[in-house]
C-alpha positions in Angstrom: 235.7 9.7 -46.7 235.6 12.0 -49.7 232.5 10.8 -51.3 230.2 8.9 -49.4 227.6 6.5 -51.1 224.9 4.8 -49.7 223.3 1.3 -51.4 220.4 -0.5 -50.3 218.9 -3.7 -51.5 215.9 -5.3 -50.3 214.6 -9.0 -51.0 211.9 -10.9 -50.5 214.1 -14.2 -49.7 216.6 -14.3 -47.1 218.7 -16.8 -48.8 219.1 -14.6 -51.7 219.9 -11.8 -49.6 222.8 -13.6 -48.2 224.0 -14.4 -51.4 223.7 -11.0 -52.8 225.5 -9.3 -49.8 228.4 -12.0 -50.4 228.6 -11.2 -54.2 228.3 -7.3 -53.2 231.6 -7.5 -50.6 233.7 -10.1 -53.0 233.1 -7.4 -55.9 233.8 -4.1 -54.1 235.5 -2.9 -51.0 232.2 -1.6 -48.9 231.2 -1.4 -45.5 228.4 -3.3 -44.8 226.1 -1.1 -42.7 223.6 -3.4 -42.1 222.7 -6.7 -43.4 219.8 -8.6 -41.7 216.5 -10.3 -42.2 213.6 -7.8 -41.5 209.9 -8.1 -41.1 208.0 -9.9 -42.6 210.2 -12.3 -44.1 212.6 -10.0 -46.0 216.1 -9.6 -46.2 217.7 -6.0 -46.1 221.1 -4.9 -47.0 222.8 -1.3 -46.3 226.0 -0.7 -47.4 228.2 2.6 -47.5 231.8 3.8 -48.8 233.0 5.4 -51.7 230.5 6.4 -54.9 232.3 4.0 -57.3 232.9 1.3 -54.8 229.1 1.3 -53.6 227.9 1.5 -57.4 229.8 -1.7 -58.2 228.8 -3.6 -55.0 224.8 -2.7 -55.9 225.5 -4.0 -59.4 226.7 -7.4 -58.4 223.8 -7.6 -55.7 221.0 -6.7 -57.9 222.6 -9.3 -60.4 221.9 -12.1 -57.6 218.7 -10.3 -56.4 217.1 -10.2 -59.5 214.2 -13.1 -58.6 213.6 -11.7 -55.4 214.3 -7.9 -55.7 211.6 -5.5 -53.7 213.3 -2.3 -53.8 216.8 -0.7 -54.2 218.5 2.3 -53.9 221.8 4.0 -54.8 222.3 7.4 -53.0 225.9 9.1 -54.4 227.0 11.9 -52.1 224.9 10.8 -49.4 225.0 13.0 -46.4 227.8 12.0 -43.9 225.3 11.6 -40.9 223.7 8.7 -42.6 226.5 6.3 -42.5 226.8 5.7 -38.7 222.9 5.9 -38.2 222.2 2.0 -39.1 224.8 1.4 -36.2 222.8 2.7 -33.4 222.2 5.8 -31.5 224.7 8.7 -31.2 225.9 9.5 -27.6 223.1 11.6 -25.8 222.4 15.1 -27.2 220.4 18.1 -25.7 217.4 18.1 -27.6 216.1 21.4 -28.8 213.2 21.2 -31.3 212.5 17.4 -32.5 211.2 16.2 -35.7 210.2 12.7 -36.1 209.3 11.3 -39.9 207.7 7.8 -40.6 208.0 6.4 -44.1 206.4 3.6 -45.8 209.5 2.0 -47.1 213.0 1.9 -46.0 214.6 3.7 -49.4 212.2 6.4 -48.7 213.3 6.8 -45.0 217.4 7.0 -46.4 216.3 9.7 -48.6 214.4 11.6 -46.3 217.2 11.4 -43.7 219.8 12.5 -46.4 217.3 15.3 -47.7 216.9 16.6 -44.2 220.5 16.5 -43.3 221.3 18.4 -46.5 218.6 21.1 -45.8 219.4 22.1 -42.8 222.1 21.7 -39.4 220.2 19.2 -37.7 221.7 16.5 -35.4 220.1 12.9 -36.0 219.0 10.9 -33.2 217.8 7.7 -34.2 216.9 5.7 -37.3 214.8 2.3 -37.5 214.4 0.3 -40.7 211.8 -2.3 -41.3 212.1 -4.6 -38.1 209.1 -4.5 -36.0 207.6 -1.9 -38.1 206.1 -3.6 -40.5 208.6 -2.9 -43.3 208.4 0.8 -42.5 211.4 2.9 -41.6 211.4 6.2 -39.0 214.3 8.7 -38.2 214.1 11.2 -35.3 216.3 14.7 -35.4 217.2 17.6 -33.5 218.0 21.2 -33.9 216.9 24.9 -33.6 213.1 25.1 -34.6 213.7 26.8 -37.6 216.1 24.1 -38.7 213.9 21.2 -38.1 211.4 22.9 -39.7 213.1 23.5 -42.7 214.9 19.7 -42.6 211.0 18.5 -42.0 210.0 20.4 -45.3 212.9 18.6 -47.6 212.1 15.2 -45.8 208.4 15.0 -46.5 209.0 16.5 -49.7 211.2 14.0 -50.9 209.6 10.8 -49.4 206.5 12.3 -51.0 203.7 9.4 -51.0 205.8 7.2 -48.6 205.7 9.5 -45.8 203.2 8.1 -43.7 203.3 10.7 -41.0 205.5 13.6 -39.2 205.7 15.7 -36.5 207.8 18.1 -34.9 207.9 18.7 -30.9 208.7 22.5 -30.6 210.2 21.9 -27.0 210.5 18.4 -25.8 209.6 17.6 -22.1 212.9 16.7 -20.3 211.1 13.1 -19.3 211.0 12.0 -23.0 214.6 12.5 -23.5 216.0 9.2 -22.5 213.2 7.3 -24.7 214.3 9.3 -27.7 218.1 9.7 -27.5 
């Protein structure tokens, strides 16, 4: 993918979420990264693709979502690590230093992952959005300590007041590896 982009629409209606999703994929050839109900009673749509296609799909989705729209995000030129994260954890990777960023919103979590990956050569471990988190999001990543610190600084800065908490573990104990990778 030459110019990856990510689009997010969060709605207060599950029915209109599904209608919006249908309108989006009918309008433009995008990849559905995630589309599901999310607690509490919301619907979350996350798409990826080329910038122009995602922008076109977002316009269609926002038109349908309007009466139930809670939040949206169009992120052109997203870092390539962002697209595979919603599909699950990557293969087990050794942990160097580890960063954890918890945000109050899904959109701020996506922005924080993108900023972290653009700031330093880190390896994302996991990203969770909304479900069983009261609508919050979080992501974890690893790398050399100086890179994790730089990525953390960028992530927290872009999340601003939507950063709920963050932490760095300089040398994670081996016993936690299976629980975070």
